C-alpha atoms as one frame of an Amber mdcrd trajectory, in Angstrom:
protein
 -51.377  21.868  56.830 -54.389  23.284  55.508 -56.141  26.491  56.703 -59.756
  26.004  56.256 -62.806  27.576  57.698 -63.993  23.737  58.407 -62.105  21.326
  60.860 -59.644  19.379  57.613 -59.332  16.161  58.106 -56.968  14.271  56.345
 -56.444   9.933  54.591 -54.430   8.711  52.142 -55.519   6.668  49.677 -53.010
   4.327  49.589 -53.121   2.890  45.227 -50.099   5.323  44.241 -50.557   3.528
  40.126 -54.368   4.297  40.342 -53.793   8.103  41.360 -50.810   8.370  38.842
 -53.453   7.752  35.839 -56.255  10.565  37.179 -55.780  14.134  36.248 -59.204
  15.100  36.589 -61.921  15.437  38.663 -64.525  14.042  36.583 -61.404  10.687
  36.826 -61.805  11.259  40.575 -65.287  11.026  40.817 -65.404   7.728  39.325
 -63.491   5.622  42.108 -65.419   3.541  44.068 -65.345   4.622  46.774 -65.962
   8.375  46.104 -69.572   9.815  47.141 -71.399  10.777  44.177 -72.376  14.501
  43.652 -68.983  15.630  45.685 -67.397  18.867  45.130 -63.710  17.551  43.995
 -60.800  20.778  43.638 -57.438  19.272  41.464 -54.327  20.725  42.353 -52.046
  20.583  39.024 -48.794  21.633  40.884 -46.651  18.474  41.876 -43.747  19.185
  42.914 -43.128  22.710  44.547 -44.461  23.153  48.164 -45.001  26.495  47.972
 -46.268  26.682  44.543 -48.559  23.492  45.710 -49.781  25.818  47.971 -50.019
  29.411  46.563 -52.656  26.899  43.867 -54.458  25.283  46.521 -55.086  29.282
  47.837 -56.585  30.712  45.002 -58.688  27.887  43.792 -60.465  27.827  47.371
 -61.051  31.545  47.385 -62.346  31.062  43.949 -64.348  27.999  45.020 -65.648
  29.587  48.296 -66.751  32.785  45.974 -69.040  30.111  44.142 -70.099  27.531
  46.476 -71.505  28.438  50.577 -69.350  24.976  51.626 -65.962  23.649  51.474
 -65.177  20.661  48.543 -64.993  17.654  49.601 -62.288  16.515  47.484 -59.242
  17.788  46.662 -56.528  16.051  44.548 -53.095  16.757  44.673 -52.381  15.345
  41.207 -49.842  12.053  41.427 -49.633  12.796  45.249 -52.999  12.413  47.029
 -56.190  13.074  48.453 -57.573  15.135  50.709 -60.767  14.453  52.206 -62.699
  17.533  54.025 -65.302  17.022  56.920 -67.067  18.660  59.654 -65.766  15.873
  61.727 -63.959  12.773  61.879 -67.692  10.777  61.435 -69.197  12.780  58.528
 -65.597  11.659  56.795 -66.053   7.954  56.786 -68.783   8.418  53.899 -66.672
   9.900  51.761 -63.702   7.770  52.191 -66.411   4.834  51.376 -66.072   3.662
  55.316 -69.325   1.761  56.281 -68.944   1.268  59.488 -71.046   2.732  61.861
 -69.121   1.554  65.159 -66.497   4.032  64.835 -65.344   5.893  68.155 -65.320
   9.408  67.728 -62.761   9.786  70.293 -61.918  13.663  72.791 -58.809  13.856
  73.995 -56.425  15.944  74.964 -54.694  15.954  71.957 -57.501  15.106  69.750
 -56.979  14.987  65.760 -53.008  16.213  66.196 -50.286  13.927  64.508 -47.555
  13.178  66.720 -44.454  11.074  65.423 -42.752   8.856  67.843 -39.613   7.516
  67.547 -39.064   4.455  69.487 -42.683   4.193  69.509 -43.091  -0.004  69.709
 -42.849  -0.670  73.112 -41.099   0.541  76.160 -41.575   3.911  76.919 -42.340
   5.056  73.396 -44.486   2.704  73.085 -46.424   3.662  75.827 -46.851   7.323
  74.948 -48.193   5.946  71.684 -50.837   4.091  73.498 -51.319   7.180  76.058
 -51.488   9.703  73.092 -53.490   7.072  71.027 -56.519   7.493  73.557 -56.264
  10.892  74.360 -57.206  11.701  70.064 -53.754  12.248  68.426 -53.328  10.698
  64.886 -49.918   8.733  65.965 -46.719   7.428  63.462 -45.181   4.942  65.449
 -41.743   5.569  64.051 -38.819   2.191  65.143 -36.556   0.165  63.199 -37.758
  -2.834  64.497 -40.460  -3.549  61.837 -42.326  -6.897  63.136 -42.407  -4.851
  66.358 -43.557  -1.277  64.912 -45.921  -2.953  62.250 -47.784  -5.366  65.164
 -48.199  -1.525  67.439 -49.758   0.194  64.639 -52.413  -2.614  63.629 -53.120
  -3.079  67.246 -53.976   0.799  67.961 -55.948   0.820  64.774 -57.943  -2.037
  66.210 -59.690  -0.218  68.709 -61.829   1.685  65.394 -61.599   4.723  66.656
 -61.550   8.493  64.391 -58.040   8.499  64.693 -55.256   5.943  63.073 -51.993
   5.128  63.348 -49.191   4.215  60.749 -45.664   2.599  61.260 -42.961   4.350
  59.838 -39.818   2.763  59.685 -36.374   4.509  60.601 -33.021   4.202  61.651
 -32.675   7.817  63.761 -28.911   8.150  63.119 -29.554   8.207  59.630 -30.607
  11.834  57.782 -31.910  10.116  54.855 -34.089   7.374  57.382 -35.010  10.487
  58.642 -35.970  13.007  56.179 -37.874  10.049  54.947 -39.816   9.328  58.251
 -40.940  12.800  57.940 -41.995  13.343  54.701 -44.285   9.633  54.834 -46.037
  11.294  57.993 -46.919  14.514  55.951 -48.346  11.865  52.586 -50.304  10.071
  55.902 -52.215  12.667  57.326 -51.122  16.001  55.995 -48.679  17.686  58.208
 -47.330  17.082  61.547 -47.811  19.116  64.832 -45.621  17.214  67.074 -42.504
  14.968  67.243 -41.705  13.306  70.078 -37.473  12.621  70.542 -37.919   9.114
  72.050 -35.340   6.223  70.438 -32.614   5.252  72.482 -30.413   2.865  73.185
 -27.852   2.362  76.495 -24.755   0.625  77.578 -23.331   0.934  80.796 -19.557
   0.712  81.617 -16.716   2.964  82.533 -13.943   4.148  80.900 -11.881   0.989
  80.689 -15.175  -0.887  79.738 -16.283   1.458  77.357 -15.331   1.543  73.477
 -15.014   3.862  71.332 -17.502   1.696  68.652 -19.985   1.859  71.432 -19.473
   5.508  72.750 -19.985   6.290  68.832 -22.868   4.332  68.608 -24.712   5.571
  71.942 -23.892   9.038  70.414 -25.421   9.082  67.283 -28.372   7.729  69.063
 -29.114   9.697  71.946 -27.717  12.741  70.284 -27.044  13.204  66.836 -30.519
  11.536  66.403 -32.392  15.068  68.314 -30.447  16.963  65.883 -31.786  15.372
  63.237 -35.340  15.375  64.481 -35.209  18.810  64.811 -33.614  19.440  61.844
 -35.938  17.543  59.104 -39.576  17.863  61.384 -39.334  22.587  62.107 -38.902
  22.427  58.039 -42.451  21.116  57.908 -43.550  22.742  60.698 -42.242  26.480
  59.568 -44.269  25.764  57.140 -47.054  25.279  58.785 -46.282  27.970  60.721
 -46.237  30.909  57.494 -50.107  29.739  56.710 -51.196  29.112  60.556 -50.320
  32.277  62.304 -51.899  31.485  65.628 -51.257  27.921  65.790 -48.080  26.649
  68.204 -45.936  22.872  66.990 -44.186  20.967  69.912 -40.615  19.379  69.325
 -40.211  17.220  72.015 -36.866  14.892  73.436 -37.396  12.300  76.048 -34.174
  12.903  78.089 -33.360  11.747  81.040 -32.104  12.860  85.395 -28.826  11.236
  83.729 -29.109  14.842  81.498 -29.680  16.512  85.008 -26.954  14.768  86.869
 -23.998  13.095  85.937 -24.078   9.162  86.099 -21.211   6.538  87.357 -19.601
   4.408  85.088 -22.455   5.583  82.343 -20.984   8.691  81.136 -21.461   7.666
  77.394 -25.264   8.495  78.065 -25.483  10.502  80.223 -22.669  12.860  78.199
 -25.776  12.858  75.180 -28.211  13.794  77.078 -26.449  16.847  78.442 -25.825
  17.301  75.062 -29.742  16.543  73.998 -30.589  19.526  76.386 -28.324  22.001
  75.279 -29.952  21.498  71.780 -33.201  21.992  73.341 -32.475  25.234  74.903
 -30.414  26.474  71.243 -33.597  25.297  69.234 -36.099  27.045  71.771 -34.760
  30.036  70.480 -34.003  29.534  66.774 -37.431  27.817  66.570 -39.613  30.107
  68.043 -39.976  32.889  66.095 -42.119  30.381  64.384 -44.353  29.500  67.364
 -42.231  26.183  67.815 -41.805  25.315  71.032 -39.061  22.344  72.104 -38.159
  21.031  75.091 -37.214  18.099  76.947 -38.252  15.685  79.720 -37.075  13.838
  82.140 -37.766  10.780  83.037 -36.413   8.927  86.209 -36.191   5.473  86.126
 -38.106   3.145  84.518 -38.468  -0.268  85.822 -41.132  -1.741  84.057 -39.754
  -1.385  80.673 -37.223  -3.969  78.491 -34.379  -0.616  79.357 -34.007  -1.969
  82.173 -36.202  -5.373  82.880 -34.996  -7.209  79.824 -33.181 -10.440  81.416
 -30.093 -10.198  78.736 -29.613  -6.976  77.998 -31.471  -4.538  81.107 -29.586
  -1.919  83.025 -30.899  -4.559  86.134 -28.499  -7.312  84.800 -26.144  -4.979
  83.336 -25.396  -2.680  86.589 -25.058  -5.553  88.733 -22.588  -7.186  86.410
 -20.679  -3.575  85.974 -20.414  -3.588  89.761 -22.357   0.028  89.906 -24.504
  -0.696  93.068 -21.996  -1.912  95.467 -22.384  -4.980  97.431 -25.169  -6.035
  95.363 -24.936  -9.726  94.677 -28.703  -9.896  92.413 -31.196  -7.967  90.805
 -33.333  -7.544  93.340 -30.771  -5.525  95.402 -29.695  -3.799  92.372 -33.809
  -2.692  91.993 -34.263  -1.826  95.550 -30.824   0.341  95.805 -32.437   2.782
  92.946 -36.046   2.697  94.878 -34.377   3.445  98.429 -33.291   6.961  96.263
 -36.782   8.075  95.005 -38.552   9.876  97.380 -41.682   8.927  95.549 -40.355
   5.493  96.148 -40.902   3.906  92.880 -39.449   4.027  89.027 -41.525   6.507
  87.144 -43.739   5.249  85.259 -45.197   5.748  81.425 -48.485   7.879  82.615
 -45.672  10.163  84.695 -44.421  11.133  81.512 -47.115  11.612  79.175 -48.605
  14.005  81.946 -45.816  16.263  81.172 -45.649  15.553  77.567 -49.696  16.891
  78.052 -48.498  20.009  79.210 -45.884  21.088  77.208 -48.152  20.615  74.290
 -51.017  23.006  75.451 -48.433  25.307  77.199 -48.123  27.599  74.727 -45.785
  30.204  77.203 -42.654  27.087  77.975 -39.518  26.745  75.470 -36.577  25.810
  76.325 -37.167  23.115  79.442 -35.698  20.206  81.014 -38.728  18.947  82.776
 -38.059  16.743  85.708 -39.934  13.814  86.428 -38.385  11.864  88.626 -40.485
  11.430  92.066 -38.221  14.081  93.683 -34.665  11.921  92.674 -33.579  15.126
  90.774 -35.199  18.607  92.490 -34.296  21.978  90.119 -32.064  24.385  92.030
């Protein structure tokens, strides 16, 4: 992210062909949405990140020597446009947005750039909504393109100064995850936090579990966390090099099943146990770059499709698998799990969102697995 004397806000002009034809500030000035008489810089380097940053630092230094304020635009030749303003409301006029009804949000994650994998529905969708309400620019990363685009559009329809952006991603595929990170940086200019939330669950004991199902669950619930951390941390390390006082976050949405074994659910529990091992190891490696790594371990989220889907939800899976002794119907399964929680209910999105806010705001915490279970699982 750019480190200047002013708060930097970014937005992308989507017509890439138009950018490829622009090579000078004069040509940029001719674009219809560009503010008349605006100050501009053009960065010539197009491929090497370190050289781009070096050229930008030099040109910004020269600019501040000759001018009392920052440039209004920086053109990254053939790549994109950065508009700079002291606050979001001022950014609108630089980008041709004449709306007077944009709401400038002041929240706990104001203007942070946050990726939420599996962010289109369920727990991830709820986190996307809460974080957006608190001022974050949200990357809704999901395999389901229709649902993901709908989520991003619904968030943007709130007409807030922060924005949402959808990226289709297969979290178990390295190239897809790397593309997700690159698309985020191109869209918003950096990355402050990634929430590795996407996951799947197929209940079953040793007799029922096929090697194919076990491999799939391991790829999505364990390997994907490694891929998210690998490619997100590469960008965060670059930012850390140029922002000495800034902390970033890699957050895994784990599970209470990562803290205690789960009967006839070993494939899921095993991946989550492994995720906590990754969290502790990544935390030691990345904290020197001020990248915090933590897992959040929710209790059972009954309100989402993972549990309540009438055909594939855990209630129906557990009923069919005989995981709950004596259960004859779905209500028996739910009552069984409710009775195990001192708080008397399942986990909710806001319960987990508060834990997310905590790990982001707390600079002196990394490598933790934080239970959010209503007392069902207590640390020893």
